[in-house]
C-alpha positions, 0 to 999 in steps of 0.5 A: 093686706093686713093692718100692719102692712097697710100702716108700714106702706101708708105711714098711718099708724095702726091705731089711727087706722082703727080710729078711722074705722070707728068713725066710719071713714074706713072699712076693711073689705074683709077679714081673714079666717083668723078674724084679722082686718084685711084691706084691699087696694081700694081701701089703701087708696082711700087711706091716701085720700083721707090723708091728702084731705087732712093735709089741707086742714079738713076736719075728719067730718068734712073728709067723710063728706068729701069722700062719700057725698056726691053732691059735696062742693069743695069750693066753699069749704076751701075758701073757709080753710084759706081764711083760717090758714091766713088767720093762723099765719098772721097770728104766728107771724105776729108772735114771731115778730114779737119774739124776734124783737124781744130777742134783739133787745138782748134781755139779761133776765126774765124781768127784762123779757116781761118788761119788753112784753109789757111795752109791746102791749102798751105800744099797741094800746088804743089809749094815746096816754098809755102809748106815751107812758110806754114810750117814756118808760122805754127811755129809762134804760134796760132791754128795749125792743128798738124795732117795736119803737121804730114801728110805733113812731112810723105809725103814730099820729098823736104829736105828744106820743110821737115826740116821746117815741122819738125821744126814746129812740134818740136815747137808744142811739145807733140801734134805731138807725137801720130800721128808721132807714127802712122807714125812709124807703116807705112808699107812704110819704107820711111814713117817710116824714115821721122817719125823717123827724125821728132820724133828725133827733139822733145826733150821730151814727150816720144819720146826717147822710140819711138826711142828705138823701132825704133832701131829694125825696119826692115829697116836699114835707120830707125835704123840708123836715130834712133841711131844717135838721141839716141846717141845724147841723151846719150842712150847706146842702140844706140851703136851697130848700131852706130858702124855698121855705122862707119864700113859701112862708112854710116854717119860715122863721125856723128856716131863716134861723137855720140860714143865719146859722149857716151864714156864719161860714163866709163862703155860704153867706153870699150864696144864701143872700143870692138864694133868698133874693132869687126866690123872693124876687119872684114875689117882688110885688108882694110886701109880705115876701119882701118883709120875710126877706128883710127878716131872713137877712137879719143874721146873715153877715156880709156886705151883700146882705147889707146892700140888699137891706139898704135897698129894702129900707127904702121900700114903698111899704112902710113895714118893710122899710122900717124892718130893714132899717131896724135890722141895719141898725142892729148890724151896725151896732154889732 
């Protein structure tokens, strides 16, 4: 079979077949009387073997070893090819993600594209200051790759940088809600906590429903962060978690403030008092628990709260009694 016939049947160009021959990979069995290369069936099988090994990413020098060296072991070479291929896939995936994020920002011109590229590089910096400056610049307007900001805030451990990222996301509005919702589904509790903190700073776009779902999270930190945000929004579902926070002395001042705001609804006031008494009653022997109860009731209106404060004003612990009496005086003055 002549070289043109081999090229048609194998799909390998005549030029490439001559290149294989020049490298010693492929040698035609014979020549015609006119001097043309003539390939046997075995030669054609070798062409297909060469192409098969090349399809795995083997360099031609390794293809020759694989075909001609009886002692050649493929395992080590294949492992190396696997590592190289994974590296290429990771690099291509990173490039695809970067392109998708820039595209999602809907750049109006090349200045927007360059700005997005600069932002992505800065967010990946090892310098916390550089990451913070990038987050602050992202909030200044223009095309912003929101998903990149979400990824950054979900992985950020520096409080100042995280705060700047949350501020930038809050200014981006509803575009950040969907990717943050994915963060709330993360198997890592610390990622879910960061997602809740970011969601809490976006005032609308369905974020209240996401925070209410977070009240059922398996991680107590996620639940408490969601409860503080919901309390500030006047959502009654946060009451049980907020009362637990006062009882457990975890962000108890902030939790008590949220409960006081919620208690402006008369329908919730008695419920809040009952919850506080139930939780802090379990620590009745502890003066510090009773003191927190008196302080938490300061902004809770209604006769039920007043009765509990009156009882606490007679407490055996002087600090508890004085605090409760002072709170009662303030309530009477109001």
